PDB file with SEQRES, HELIX, SHEET and CRYST1 records, atoms N, CA, C and O in Angstrom:
SEQRES   1 A   74  MET LYS THR MET GLN MET LEU ILE SER MET VAL ALA GLY          
SEQRES   2 A   74  SER ALA SER ALA ALA TYR ALA ALA VAL GLY SER HIS ASN          
SEQRES   3 A   74  GLU GLY ALA GLY VAL LEU THR TYR PHE PHE ILE GLY PHE          
SEQRES   4 A   74  PHE ALA LEU ILE ILE ILE SER GLN LEU VAL PRO ALA MET          
SEQRES   5 A   74  ILE LEU PHE PHE SER LEU VAL LYS GLY ILE PHE SER ARG          
SEQRES   6 A   74  PRO GLU LYS THR SER VAL LYS VAL ASP                          
HELIX    1 AA1 LYS A    2  ALA A   20  1                                  19    
HELIX    2 AA2 VAL A   22  SER A   24  5                                   3    
HELIX    3 AA3 VAL A   31  PHE A   63  1                                  33    
CRYST1    1.000    1.000    1.000  90.00  90.00  90.00 P 1           1          
ATOM      1  N   MET A   1      30.848  37.645 -70.035  1.00  0.00           N  
ATOM      2  CA  MET A   1      29.608  37.265 -70.676  1.00  0.00           C  
ATOM      3  C   MET A   1      28.799  36.330 -69.775  1.00  0.00           C  
ATOM      4  O   MET A   1      27.571  36.397 -69.730  1.00  0.00           O  
ATOM      5  N   LYS A   2      29.511  35.462 -69.062  1.00  0.00           N  
ATOM      6  CA  LYS A   2      28.828  34.527 -68.180  1.00  0.00           C  
ATOM      7  C   LYS A   2      28.130  35.277 -67.044  1.00  0.00           C  
ATOM      8  O   LYS A   2      27.045  34.889 -66.610  1.00  0.00           O  
ATOM      9  N   THR A   3      28.761  36.353 -66.568  1.00  0.00           N  
ATOM     10  CA  THR A   3      28.168  37.167 -65.514  1.00  0.00           C  
ATOM     11  C   THR A   3      26.889  37.829 -66.006  1.00  0.00           C  
ATOM     12  O   THR A   3      25.912  37.922 -65.263  1.00  0.00           O  
ATOM     13  N   MET A   4      26.887  38.288 -67.246  1.00  0.00           N  
ATOM     14  CA  MET A   4      25.710  38.941 -67.808  1.00  0.00           C  
ATOM     15  C   MET A   4      24.556  37.952 -67.944  1.00  0.00           C  
ATOM     16  O   MET A   4      23.409  38.308 -67.676  1.00  0.00           O  
ATOM     17  N   GLN A   5      24.837  36.724 -68.351  1.00  0.00           N  
ATOM     18  CA  GLN A   5      23.789  35.712 -68.463  1.00  0.00           C  
ATOM     19  C   GLN A   5      23.213  35.376 -67.085  1.00  0.00           C  
ATOM     20  O   GLN A   5      22.006  35.184 -66.935  1.00  0.00           O  
ATOM     21  N   MET A   6      24.091  35.308 -66.085  1.00  0.00           N  
ATOM     22  CA  MET A   6      23.625  35.014 -64.732  1.00  0.00           C  
ATOM     23  C   MET A   6      22.757  36.156 -64.203  1.00  0.00           C  
ATOM     24  O   MET A   6      21.746  35.922 -63.540  1.00  0.00           O  
ATOM     25  N   LEU A   7      23.157  37.381 -64.499  1.00  0.00           N  
ATOM     26  CA  LEU A   7      22.391  38.545 -64.053  1.00  0.00           C  
ATOM     27  C   LEU A   7      21.015  38.574 -64.701  1.00  0.00           C  
ATOM     28  O   LEU A   7      20.020  38.845 -64.029  1.00  0.00           O  
ATOM     29  N   ILE A   8      20.949  38.302 -65.978  1.00  0.00           N  
ATOM     30  CA  ILE A   8      19.666  38.304 -66.687  1.00  0.00           C  
ATOM     31  C   ILE A   8      18.752  37.210 -66.145  1.00  0.00           C  
ATOM     32  O   ILE A   8      17.557  37.441 -65.956  1.00  0.00           O  
ATOM     33  N   SER A   9      19.300  36.016 -65.891  1.00  0.00           N  
ATOM     34  CA  SER A   9      18.466  34.936 -65.373  1.00  0.00           C  
ATOM     35  C   SER A   9      17.978  35.249 -63.950  1.00  0.00           C  
ATOM     36  O   SER A   9      16.861  34.878 -63.587  1.00  0.00           O  
ATOM     37  N   MET A  10      18.803  35.924 -63.150  1.00  0.00           N  
ATOM     38  CA  MET A  10      18.376  36.299 -61.799  1.00  0.00           C  
ATOM     39  C   MET A  10      17.255  37.322 -61.844  1.00  0.00           C  
ATOM     40  O   MET A  10      16.290  37.216 -61.087  1.00  0.00           O  
ATOM     41  N   VAL A  11      17.367  38.306 -62.715  1.00  0.00           N  
ATOM     42  CA  VAL A  11      16.331  39.330 -62.848  1.00  0.00           C  
ATOM     43  C   VAL A  11      15.033  38.712 -63.347  1.00  0.00           C  
ATOM     44  O   VAL A  11      13.961  39.023 -62.829  1.00  0.00           O  
ATOM     45  N   ALA A  12      15.117  37.842 -64.345  1.00  0.00           N  
ATOM     46  CA  ALA A  12      13.918  37.201 -64.884  1.00  0.00           C  
ATOM     47  C   ALA A  12      13.274  36.294 -63.836  1.00  0.00           C  
ATOM     48  O   ALA A  12      12.047  36.230 -63.754  1.00  0.00           O  
ATOM     49  N   GLY A  13      14.067  35.602 -63.044  1.00  0.00           N  
ATOM     50  CA  GLY A  13      13.529  34.715 -62.016  1.00  0.00           C  
ATOM     51  C   GLY A  13      12.859  35.468 -60.883  1.00  0.00           C  
ATOM     52  O   GLY A  13      11.852  35.009 -60.344  1.00  0.00           O  
ATOM     53  N   SER A  14      13.404  36.614 -60.518  1.00  0.00           N  
ATOM     54  CA  SER A  14      12.797  37.379 -59.431  1.00  0.00           C  
ATOM     55  C   SER A  14      11.536  38.104 -59.885  1.00  0.00           C  
ATOM     56  O   SER A  14      10.648  38.360 -59.072  1.00  0.00           O  
ATOM     57  N   ALA A  15      11.444  38.437 -61.157  1.00  0.00           N  
ATOM     58  CA  ALA A  15      10.247  39.115 -61.656  1.00  0.00           C  
ATOM     59  C   ALA A  15       9.043  38.194 -61.605  1.00  0.00           C  
ATOM     60  O   ALA A  15       7.941  38.654 -61.305  1.00  0.00           O  
ATOM     61  N   SER A  16       9.212  36.917 -61.887  1.00  0.00           N  
ATOM     62  CA  SER A  16       8.073  36.000 -61.852  1.00  0.00           C  
ATOM     63  C   SER A  16       7.574  35.810 -60.423  1.00  0.00           C  
ATOM     64  O   SER A  16       6.371  35.650 -60.213  1.00  0.00           O  
ATOM     65  N   ALA A  17       8.470  35.822 -59.436  1.00  0.00           N  
ATOM     66  CA  ALA A  17       8.049  35.694 -58.046  1.00  0.00           C  
ATOM     67  C   ALA A  17       7.283  36.939 -57.597  1.00  0.00           C  
ATOM     68  O   ALA A  17       6.344  36.840 -56.807  1.00  0.00           O  
ATOM     69  N   ALA A  18       7.676  38.088 -58.092  1.00  0.00           N  
ATOM     70  CA  ALA A  18       6.986  39.317 -57.729  1.00  0.00           C  
ATOM     71  C   ALA A  18       5.578  39.338 -58.316  1.00  0.00           C  
ATOM     72  O   ALA A  18       4.648  39.799 -57.654  1.00  0.00           O  
ATOM     73  N   TYR A  19       5.402  38.855 -59.524  1.00  0.00           N  
ATOM     74  CA  TYR A  19       4.079  38.818 -60.119  1.00  0.00           C  
ATOM     75  C   TYR A  19       3.183  37.794 -59.430  1.00  0.00           C  
ATOM     76  O   TYR A  19       1.964  37.962 -59.405  1.00  0.00           O  
ATOM     77  N   ALA A  20       3.752  36.763 -58.885  1.00  0.00           N  
ATOM     78  CA  ALA A  20       2.958  35.737 -58.218  1.00  0.00           C  
ATOM     79  C   ALA A  20       2.403  36.244 -56.889  1.00  0.00           C  
ATOM     80  O   ALA A  20       1.382  35.739 -56.423  1.00  0.00           O  
ATOM     81  N   ALA A  21       3.046  37.223 -56.276  1.00  0.00           N  
ATOM     82  CA  ALA A  21       2.639  37.703 -54.961  1.00  0.00           C  
ATOM     83  C   ALA A  21       1.722  38.915 -55.017  1.00  0.00           C  
ATOM     84  O   ALA A  21       1.456  39.517 -53.976  1.00  0.00           O  
ATOM     85  N   VAL A  22       1.232  39.294 -56.183  1.00  0.00           N  
ATOM     86  CA  VAL A  22       0.427  40.505 -56.308  1.00  0.00           C  
ATOM     87  C   VAL A  22      -0.901  40.386 -55.574  1.00  0.00           C  
ATOM     88  O   VAL A  22      -1.309  41.352 -54.928  1.00  0.00           O  
ATOM     89  N   GLY A  23      -1.584  39.276 -55.637  1.00  0.00           N  
ATOM     90  CA  GLY A  23      -2.914  39.152 -55.070  1.00  0.00           C  
ATOM     91  C   GLY A  23      -2.954  38.709 -53.629  1.00  0.00           C  
ATOM     92  O   GLY A  23      -4.033  38.405 -53.121  1.00  0.00           O  
ATOM     93  N   SER A  24      -1.829  38.658 -52.948  1.00  0.00           N  
ATOM     94  CA  SER A  24      -1.822  38.101 -51.603  1.00  0.00           C  
ATOM     95  C   SER A  24      -1.842  39.152 -50.498  1.00  0.00           C  
ATOM     96  O   SER A  24      -1.521  38.822 -49.356  1.00  0.00           O  
ATOM     97  N   HIS A  25      -2.195  40.371 -50.777  1.00  0.00           N  
ATOM     98  CA  HIS A  25      -2.208  41.393 -49.729  1.00  0.00           C  
ATOM     99  C   HIS A  25      -3.614  41.558 -49.145  1.00  0.00           C  
ATOM    100  O   HIS A  25      -4.611  41.222 -49.783  1.00  0.00           O  
ATOM    101  N   ASN A  26      -3.666  42.072 -47.943  1.00  0.00           N  
ATOM    102  CA  ASN A  26      -4.935  42.295 -47.244  1.00  0.00           C  
ATOM    103  C   ASN A  26      -5.648  43.509 -47.805  1.00  0.00           C  
ATOM    104  O   ASN A  26      -5.019  44.426 -48.334  1.00  0.00           O  
ATOM    105  N   GLU A  27      -6.938  43.505 -47.688  1.00  0.00           N  
ATOM    106  CA  GLU A  27      -7.730  44.667 -48.083  1.00  0.00           C  
ATOM    107  C   GLU A  27      -7.955  45.547 -46.865  1.00  0.00           C  
ATOM    108  O   GLU A  27      -8.597  45.119 -45.907  1.00  0.00           O  
ATOM    109  N   GLY A  28      -7.447  46.749 -46.884  1.00  0.00           N  
ATOM    110  CA  GLY A  28      -7.642  47.676 -45.780  1.00  0.00           C  
ATOM    111  C   GLY A  28      -6.641  47.472 -44.665  1.00  0.00           C  
ATOM    112  O   GLY A  28      -5.893  46.494 -44.655  1.00  0.00           O  
ATOM    113  N   ALA A  29      -6.634  48.403 -43.725  1.00  0.00           N  
ATOM    114  CA  ALA A  29      -5.714  48.354 -42.598  1.00  0.00           C  
ATOM    115  C   ALA A  29      -6.483  47.984 -41.334  1.00  0.00           C  
ATOM    116  O   ALA A  29      -7.680  48.245 -41.216  1.00  0.00           O  
ATOM    117  N   GLY A  30      -5.779  47.380 -40.406  1.00  0.00           N  
ATOM    118  CA  GLY A  30      -6.403  46.970 -39.160  1.00  0.00           C  
ATOM    119  C   GLY A  30      -6.476  48.112 -38.162  1.00  0.00           C  
ATOM    120  O   GLY A  30      -5.989  49.214 -38.413  1.00  0.00           O  
ATOM    121  N   VAL A  31      -7.095  47.825 -37.026  1.00  0.00           N  
ATOM    122  CA  VAL A  31      -7.274  48.818 -35.972  1.00  0.00           C  
ATOM    123  C   VAL A  31      -5.919  49.222 -35.384  1.00  0.00           C  
ATOM    124  O   VAL A  31      -5.701  50.394 -35.077  1.00  0.00           O  
ATOM    125  N   LEU A  32      -5.022  48.266 -35.228  1.00  0.00           N  
ATOM    126  CA  LEU A  32      -3.705  48.577 -34.673  1.00  0.00           C  
ATOM    127  C   LEU A  32      -2.927  49.536 -35.562  1.00  0.00           C  
ATOM    128  O   LEU A  32      -2.155  50.357 -35.067  1.00  0.00           O  
ATOM    129  N   THR A  33      -3.125  49.437 -36.860  1.00  0.00           N  
ATOM    130  CA  THR A  33      -2.456  50.362 -37.776  1.00  0.00           C  
ATOM    131  C   THR A  33      -2.925  51.790 -37.529  1.00  0.00           C  
ATOM    132  O   THR A  33      -2.120  52.721 -37.516  1.00  0.00           O  
ATOM    133  N   TYR A  34      -4.221  51.957 -37.336  1.00  0.00           N  
ATOM    134  CA  TYR A  34      -4.752  53.295 -37.067  1.00  0.00           C  
ATOM    135  C   TYR A  34      -4.288  53.824 -35.706  1.00  0.00           C  
ATOM    136  O   TYR A  34      -4.008  55.016 -35.570  1.00  0.00           O  
ATOM    137  N   PHE A  35      -4.205  52.959 -34.713  1.00  0.00           N  
ATOM    138  CA  PHE A  35      -3.670  53.384 -33.416  1.00  0.00           C  
ATOM    139  C   PHE A  35      -2.210  53.797 -33.528  1.00  0.00           C  
ATOM    140  O   PHE A  35      -1.791  54.783 -32.922  1.00  0.00           O  
ATOM    141  N   PHE A  36      -1.444  53.051 -34.294  1.00  0.00           N  
ATOM    142  CA  PHE A  36      -0.029  53.343 -34.494  1.00  0.00           C  
ATOM    143  C   PHE A  36       0.155  54.696 -35.172  1.00  0.00           C  
ATOM    144  O   PHE A  36       0.964  55.507 -34.721  1.00  0.00           O  
ATOM    145  N   ILE A  37      -0.573  54.942 -36.231  1.00  0.00           N  
ATOM    146  CA  ILE A  37      -0.480  56.223 -36.948  1.00  0.00           C  
ATOM    147  C   ILE A  37      -0.992  57.360 -36.065  1.00  0.00           C  
ATOM    148  O   ILE A  37      -0.401  58.439 -36.047  1.00  0.00           O  
ATOM    149  N   GLY A  38      -2.073  57.134 -35.341  1.00  0.00           N  
ATOM    150  CA  GLY A  38      -2.618  58.168 -34.458  1.00  0.00           C  
ATOM    151  C   GLY A  38      -1.680  58.515 -33.318  1.00  0.00           C  
ATOM    152  O   GLY A  38      -1.587  59.677 -32.921  1.00  0.00           O  
ATOM    153  N   PHE A  39      -0.984  57.521 -32.791  1.00  0.00           N  
ATOM    154  CA  PHE A  39      -0.033  57.763 -31.706  1.00  0.00           C  
ATOM    155  C   PHE A  39       1.102  58.659 -32.173  1.00  0.00           C  
ATOM    156  O   PHE A  39       1.474  59.602 -31.474  1.00  0.00           O  
ATOM    157  N   PHE A  40       1.651  58.378 -33.337  1.00  0.00           N  
ATOM    158  CA  PHE A  40       2.737  59.216 -33.839  1.00  0.00           C  
ATOM    159  C   PHE A  40       2.246  60.588 -34.289  1.00  0.00           C  
ATOM    160  O   PHE A  40       2.996  61.561 -34.208  1.00  0.00           O  
ATOM    161  N   ALA A  41       1.020  60.686 -34.756  1.00  0.00           N  
ATOM    162  CA  ALA A  41       0.454  61.994 -35.066  1.00  0.00           C  
ATOM    163  C   ALA A  41       0.298  62.822 -33.799  1.00  0.00           C  
ATOM    164  O   ALA A  41       0.533  64.030 -33.812  1.00  0.00           O  
ATOM    165  N   LEU A  42      -0.096  62.179 -32.707  1.00  0.00           N  
ATOM    166  CA  LEU A  42      -0.212  62.866 -31.421  1.00  0.00           C  
ATOM    167  C   LEU A  42       1.141  63.369 -30.939  1.00  0.00           C  
ATOM    168  O   LEU A  42       1.232  64.474 -30.406  1.00  0.00           O  
ATOM    169  N   ILE A  43       2.185  62.581 -31.116  1.00  0.00           N  
ATOM    170  CA  ILE A  43       3.531  63.008 -30.728  1.00  0.00           C  
ATOM    171  C   ILE A  43       3.965  64.217 -31.549  1.00  0.00           C  
ATOM    172  O   ILE A  43       4.522  65.169 -31.002  1.00  0.00           O  
ATOM    173  N   ILE A  44       3.719  64.189 -32.831  1.00  0.00           N  
ATOM    174  CA  ILE A  44       4.124  65.308 -33.701  1.00  0.00           C  
ATOM    175  C   ILE A  44       3.363  66.570 -33.336  1.00  0.00           C  
ATOM    176  O   ILE A  44       3.963  67.641 -33.255  1.00  0.00           O  
ATOM    177  N   ILE A  45       2.064  66.475 -33.116  1.00  0.00           N  
ATOM    178  CA  ILE A  45       1.255  67.642 -32.757  1.00  0.00           C  
ATOM    179  C   ILE A  45       1.694  68.205 -31.411  1.00  0.00           C  
ATOM    180  O   ILE A  45       1.765  69.422 -31.242  1.00  0.00           O  
ATOM    181  N   SER A  46       1.991  67.327 -30.452  1.00  0.00           N  
ATOM    182  CA  SER A  46       2.399  67.821 -29.137  1.00  0.00           C  
ATOM    183  C   SER A  46       3.766  68.497 -29.184  1.00  0.00           C  
ATOM    184  O   SER A  46       4.078  69.294 -28.299  1.00  0.00           O  
ATOM    185  N   GLN A  47       4.575  68.208 -30.175  1.00  0.00           N  
ATOM    186  CA  GLN A  47       5.852  68.903 -30.323  1.00  0.00           C  
ATOM    187  C   GLN A  47       5.713  70.177 -31.145  1.00  0.00           C  
ATOM    188  O   GLN A  47       6.563  71.063 -31.057  1.00  0.00           O  
ATOM    189  N   LEU A  48       4.665  70.282 -31.932  1.00  0.00           N  
ATOM    190  CA  LEU A  48       4.462  71.488 -32.729  1.00  0.00           C  
ATOM    191  C   LEU A  48       3.991  72.668 -31.884  1.00  0.00           C  
ATOM    192  O   LEU A  48       4.326  73.811 -32.195  1.00  0.00           O  
ATOM    193  N   VAL A  49       3.234  72.422 -30.838  1.00  0.00           N  
ATOM    194  CA  VAL A  49       2.709  73.505 -30.003  1.00  0.00           C  
ATOM    195  C   VAL A  49       3.845  74.305 -29.359  1.00  0.00           C  
ATOM    196  O   VAL A  49       3.855  75.525 -29.522  1.00  0.00           O  
ATOM    197  N   PRO A  50       4.807  73.704 -28.635  1.00  0.00           N  
ATOM    198  CA  PRO A  50       5.896  74.499 -28.079  1.00  0.00           C  
ATOM    199  C   PRO A  50       6.796  75.117 -29.157  1.00  0.00           C  
ATOM    200  O   PRO A  50       7.364  76.190 -28.957  1.00  0.00           O  
ATOM    201  N   ALA A  51       6.919  74.434 -30.292  1.00  0.00           N  
ATOM    202  CA  ALA A  51       7.730  74.990 -31.380  1.00  0.00           C  
ATOM    203  C   ALA A  51       7.102  76.268 -31.926  1.00  0.00           C  
ATOM    204  O   ALA A  51       7.817  77.222 -32.231  1.00  0.00           O  
ATOM    205  N   MET A  52       5.779  76.300 -32.054  1.00  0.00           N  
ATOM    206  CA  MET A  52       5.105  77.508 -32.540  1.00  0.00           C  
ATOM    207  C   MET A  52       5.214  78.640 -31.519  1.00  0.00           C  
ATOM    208  O   MET A  52       5.417  79.793 -31.899  1.00  0.00           O  
ATOM    209  N   ILE A  53       5.084  78.327 -30.238  1.00  0.00           N  
ATOM    210  CA  ILE A  53       5.231  79.353 -29.199  1.00  0.00           C  
ATOM    211  C   ILE A  53       6.631  79.950 -29.254  1.00  0.00           C  
ATOM    212  O   ILE A  53       6.793  81.169 -29.184  1.00  0.00           O  
ATOM    213  N   LEU A  54       7.640  79.096 -29.378  1.00  0.00           N  
ATOM    214  CA  LEU A  54       9.019  79.566 -29.464  1.00  0.00           C  
ATOM    215  C   LEU A  54       9.252  80.384 -30.723  1.00  0.00           C  
ATOM    216  O   LEU A  54       9.950  81.398 -30.681  1.00  0.00           O  
ATOM    217  N   PHE A  55       8.678  79.959 -31.842  1.00  0.00           N  
ATOM    218  CA  PHE A  55       8.845  80.684 -33.100  1.00  0.00           C  
ATOM    219  C   PHE A  55       8.214  82.064 -33.031  1.00  0.00           C  
ATOM    220  O   PHE A  55       8.829  83.043 -33.452  1.00  0.00           O  
ATOM    221  N   PHE A  56       6.992  82.159 -32.506  1.00  0.00           N  
ATOM    222  CA  PHE A  56       6.328  83.458 -32.436  1.00  0.00           C  
ATOM    223  C   PHE A  56       7.028  84.398 -31.458  1.00  0.00           C  
ATOM    224  O   PHE A  56       7.080  85.603 -31.701  1.00  0.00           O  
ATOM    225  N   SER A  57       7.560  83.876 -30.371  1.00  0.00           N  
ATOM    226  CA  SER A  57       8.308  84.743 -29.458  1.00  0.00           C  
ATOM    227  C   SER A  57       9.623  85.191 -30.086  1.00  0.00           C  
ATOM    228  O   SER A  57      10.085  86.298 -29.806  1.00  0.00           O  
ATOM    229  N   LEU A  58      10.236  84.363 -30.927  1.00  0.00           N  
ATOM    230  CA  LEU A  58      11.440  84.749 -31.647  1.00  0.00           C  
ATOM    231  C   LEU A  58      11.141  85.870 -32.631  1.00  0.00           C  
ATOM    232  O   LEU A  58      11.885  86.848 -32.705  1.00  0.00           O  
ATOM    233  N   VAL A  59      10.056  85.732 -33.385  1.00  0.00           N  
ATOM    234  CA  VAL A  59       9.673  86.771 -34.350  1.00  0.00           C  
ATOM    235  C   VAL A  59       9.327  88.061 -33.627  1.00  0.00           C  
ATOM    236  O   VAL A  59       9.693  89.143 -34.086  1.00  0.00           O  
ATOM    237  N   LYS A  60       8.633  87.963 -32.513  1.00  0.00           N  
ATOM    238  CA  LYS A  60       8.277  89.137 -31.725  1.00  0.00           C  
ATOM    239  C   LYS A  60       9.544  89.821 -31.211  1.00  0.00           C  
ATOM    240  O   LYS A  60       9.633  91.049 -31.226  1.00  0.00           O  
ATOM    241  N   GLY A  61      10.515  89.042 -30.761  1.00  0.00           N  
ATOM    242  CA  GLY A  61      11.765  89.609 -30.272  1.00  0.00           C  
ATOM    243  C   GLY A  61      12.583  90.287 -31.368  1.00  0.00           C  
ATOM    244  O   GLY A  61      13.255  91.287 -31.115  1.00  0.00           O  
ATOM    245  N   ILE A  62      12.528  89.751 -32.566  1.00  0.00           N  
ATOM    246  CA  ILE A  62      13.281  90.342 -33.678  1.00  0.00           C  
ATOM    247  C   ILE A  62      12.670  91.661 -34.120  1.00  0.00           C  
ATOM    248  O   ILE A  62      13.395  92.624 -34.365  1.00  0.00           O  
ATOM    249  N   PHE A  63      11.348  91.720 -34.227  1.00  0.00           N  
ATOM    250  CA  PHE A  63      10.698  92.893 -34.791  1.00  0.00           C  
ATOM    251  C   PHE A  63      10.229  93.921 -33.766  1.00  0.00           C  
ATOM    252  O   PHE A  63       9.693  94.958 -34.157  1.00  0.00           O  
ATOM    253  N   SER A  64      10.407  93.678 -32.496  1.00  0.00           N  
ATOM    254  CA  SER A  64      10.000  94.666 -31.496  1.00  0.00           C  
ATOM    255  C   SER A  64      11.147  95.644 -31.236  1.00  0.00           C  
ATOM    256  O   SER A  64      12.317  95.353 -31.486  1.00  0.00           O  
ATOM    257  N   ARG A  65      10.769  96.790 -30.735  1.00  0.00           N  
ATOM    258  CA  ARG A  65      11.780  97.795 -30.405  1.00  0.00           C  
ATOM    259  C   ARG A  65      12.469  97.411 -29.109  1.00  0.00           C  
ATOM    260  O   ARG A  65      11.845  96.856 -28.205  1.00  0.00           O  
ATOM    261  N   PRO A  66      13.743  97.703 -29.022  1.00  0.00           N  
ATOM    262  CA  PRO A  66      14.432  97.412 -27.757  1.00  0.00           C  
ATOM    263  C   PRO A  66      13.952  98.336 -26.650  1.00  0.00           C  
ATOM    264  O   PRO A  66      13.617  99.493 -26.905  1.00  0.00           O  
ATOM    265  N   GLU A  67      13.918  97.840 -25.443  1.00  0.00           N  
ATOM    266  CA  GLU A  67      13.457  98.633 -24.319  1.00  0.00           C  
ATOM    267  C   GLU A  67      14.522  99.664 -23.959  1.00  0.00           C  
ATOM    268  O   GLU A  67      15.721  99.388 -23.977  1.00  0.00           O  
ATOM    269  N   LYS A  68      14.037 100.871 -23.628  1.00  0.00           N  
ATOM    270  CA  LYS A  68      14.976 101.917 -23.227  1.00  0.00           C  
ATOM    271  C   LYS A  68      15.194 101.814 -21.717  1.00  0.00           C  
ATOM    272  O   LYS A  68      14.249 101.828 -20.928  1.00  0.00           O  
ATOM    273  N   THR A  69      16.427 101.716 -21.357  1.00  0.00           N  
ATOM    274  CA  THR A  69      16.757 101.670 -19.930  1.00  0.00           C  
ATOM    275  C   THR A  69      17.604 102.874 -19.591  1.00  0.00           C  
ATOM    276  O   THR A  69      18.532 103.241 -20.311  1.00  0.00           O  
ATOM    277  N   SER A  70      17.262 103.460 -18.500  1.00  0.00           N  
ATOM    278  CA  SER A  70      18.062 104.616 -18.053  1.00  0.00           C  
ATOM    279  C   SER A  70      18.841 104.205 -16.807  1.00  0.00           C  
ATOM    280  O   SER A  70      18.289 103.675 -15.843  1.00  0.00           O  
ATOM    281  N   VAL A  71      20.103 104.463 -16.864  1.00  0.00           N  
ATOM    282  CA  VAL A  71      20.953 104.118 -15.733  1.00  0.00           C  
ATOM    283  C   VAL A  71      21.401 105.417 -15.073  1.00  0.00           C  
ATOM    284  O   VAL A  71      21.972 106.294 -15.722  1.00  0.00           O  
ATOM    285  N   LYS A  72      21.136 105.527 -13.786  1.00  0.00           N  
ATOM    286  CA  LYS A  72      21.556 106.726 -13.043  1.00  0.00           C  
ATOM    287  C   LYS A  72      22.913 106.489 -12.459  1.00  0.00           C  
ATOM    288  O   LYS A  72      23.147 105.494 -11.773  1.00  0.00           O  
ATOM    289  N   VAL A  73      23.795 107.394 -12.729  1.00  0.00           N  
ATOM    290  CA  VAL A  73      25.150 107.291 -12.187  1.00  0.00           C  
ATOM    291  C   VAL A  73      25.258 108.279 -11.041  1.00  0.00           C  
ATOM    292  O   VAL A  73      25.037 109.473 -11.244  1.00  0.00           O  
ATOM    293  N   ASP A  74      25.588 107.823  -9.858  1.00  0.00           N  
ATOM    294  CA  ASP A  74      25.715 108.713  -8.693  1.00  0.00           C  
ATOM    295  C   ASP A  74      27.119 109.220  -8.556  1.00  0.00           C  
ATOM    296  O   ASP A  74      27.414 109.981  -7.635  1.00  0.00           O  
TER     297      ASP A  74                                                      
END                                                                             
């Protein structure tokens, strides 16, 4: 029972601190935030281009007819 009372008081105490911090955030994001997001977007896009080339060549290889080769035996 003592543990339950301690748990309830901890939860109630932390909730009041969370409500006190609601109005302390900045409005909008800074320039560095946009550079950071843009940099990682550039990395993702640059990895998508070779992935698409590889995917389309894989699909082409699966659905194309195999080449006929003739071997001459002497």
